[in-house]
C-alpha positions in Angstrom: 66.1 118.2 83.6 68.9 117.2 81.4 71.5 120.4 81.0 74.0 119.9 77.8 76.3 122.6 76.0 76.5 121.6 72.5 78.7 122.7 69.6 76.4 124.5 67.2 76.6 122.8 64.1 73.1 122.5 62.2 70.9 125.0 60.5 68.3 124.9 63.5 71.1 125.3 66.2 72.7 128.2 64.3 69.1 129.8 64.0 68.6 129.3 67.9 72.2 130.7 68.7 71.8 133.7 66.6 68.0 134.5 68.1 69.0 134.2 71.7 72.0 136.6 71.2 70.0 139.1 68.9 67.1 139.4 71.4 68.9 138.9 74.9 72.0 141.0 74.1 71.3 143.7 71.4 67.4 144.0 71.2 66.6 143.9 74.7 69.0 146.9 75.3 67.6 148.7 72.5 70.2 148.0 69.6 68.0 147.0 67.0 69.0 146.3 63.3 72.8 145.7 64.4 73.2 142.2 65.1 75.3 140.6 62.4 74.5 136.9 62.2 77.1 136.5 59.4 80.1 137.6 61.6 83.2 136.1 60.5 84.2 135.8 64.1 81.3 133.0 64.9 82.7 130.9 62.0 86.6 131.4 62.7 88.7 128.4 63.5 89.6 129.7 66.7 85.8 130.2 67.8 83.7 127.3 69.5 80.1 128.3 69.6 78.1 126.9 71.7 74.3 126.4 72.9 72.9 125.6 76.1 70.1 123.1 75.8 67.6 122.4 78.6 65.9 119.0 77.5 67.0 119.4 74.0 65.5 123.1 74.1 67.8 126.1 73.5 67.9 128.4 76.2 71.3 130.0 76.1 74.8 130.6 74.2 78.4 131.4 74.7 81.4 131.1 72.3 84.7 130.0 73.6 87.4 131.7 71.6 90.9 130.2 71.9 93.5 133.0 71.9 96.8 130.8 72.4 98.8 129.8 74.8 96.3 128.2 77.2 93.9 131.2 77.2 90.3 131.6 76.2 87.8 134.4 75.8 84.1 133.7 76.5 82.1 135.8 74.5 78.4 137.0 73.9 77.0 134.7 77.0 73.0 134.9 77.1 70.2 133.6 78.6 66.6 133.8 77.4 65.1 136.2 79.3 62.0 133.4 80.1 64.8 131.2 81.7 66.8 133.8 83.5 66.8 133.4 87.5 66.8 129.8 87.3 70.5 129.0 87.6 70.8 128.1 84.0 73.8 130.7 83.9 75.7 129.1 86.8 75.4 125.6 84.8 76.1 127.2 81.6 79.5 128.6 83.3 80.4 125.4 84.5 79.8 123.5 81.3 81.7 126.0 79.2 84.8 126.0 81.9 84.5 122.2 81.5 84.7 122.4 77.6 87.4 124.8 77.9 89.7 122.7 80.1 89.1 119.9 77.5 90.4 122.5 74.6 93.6 122.8 76.7 92.9 126.1 78.3 93.9 127.0 81.8 92.6 130.8 81.9 89.3 132.1 80.8 88.9 135.7 80.1 85.6 137.5 79.5 84.5 141.3 78.7 81.4 141.3 81.5 78.6 143.8 81.4 78.8 145.7 84.4 75.3 144.1 85.5 76.8 140.7 85.0 80.3 141.3 87.1 78.5 140.2 90.5 77.4 137.0 88.8 80.9 136.1 87.4 82.5 136.7 90.8 80.2 134.2 92.7 81.2 131.5 90.1 85.1 132.3 90.7 86.0 135.3 88.4 88.0 138.1 89.4 88.6 141.6 87.9 91.6 141.7 85.9 92.8 144.0 83.2 93.6 141.5 80.3 93.6 143.6 77.1 92.2 147.2 77.0 92.2 147.2 73.4 88.9 144.7 73.9 87.1 147.7 75.5 85.6 149.5 72.3 82.1 149.5 70.9 79.5 147.6 72.6 82.2 146.4 75.1 83.5 149.9 76.2 81.5 149.8 79.3 82.6 146.2 80.0 84.6 145.0 83.1 87.4 142.7 82.3 87.6 139.4 84.4 89.4 136.2 84.5 88.9 132.6 85.8 92.0 130.3 86.4 91.0 126.6 85.6 
């Protein structure tokens, strides 16, 4: 299997990127009709939307947001339900950390869903309150974490 984390660039990648996030992070959690595929943060200069592909097939998403001073947040991390439990989250996390390093990042932060905190801890993240102002709306129950690169 060939794993690659690619920058979302063309219309088909954007469609896959939004479909995975909408289904896995919103609809699978009962949040219908609220996903915004035109959210300005996805297209901002600080944002690096990425798509995990396995043998050319889109199976996961992550966005790296540069926060400045060597820090970046990873956002809206998802693996398709059919591919979960196969180690692809670990692959994507490692590839995202590698991409962040290439962007000059030395510290990654995340607002982790409670059910994902164990995954992050297994991949080297620690609980760390990095910005309580982030914990609003859909992130209100998240656990803040960081990973030094």
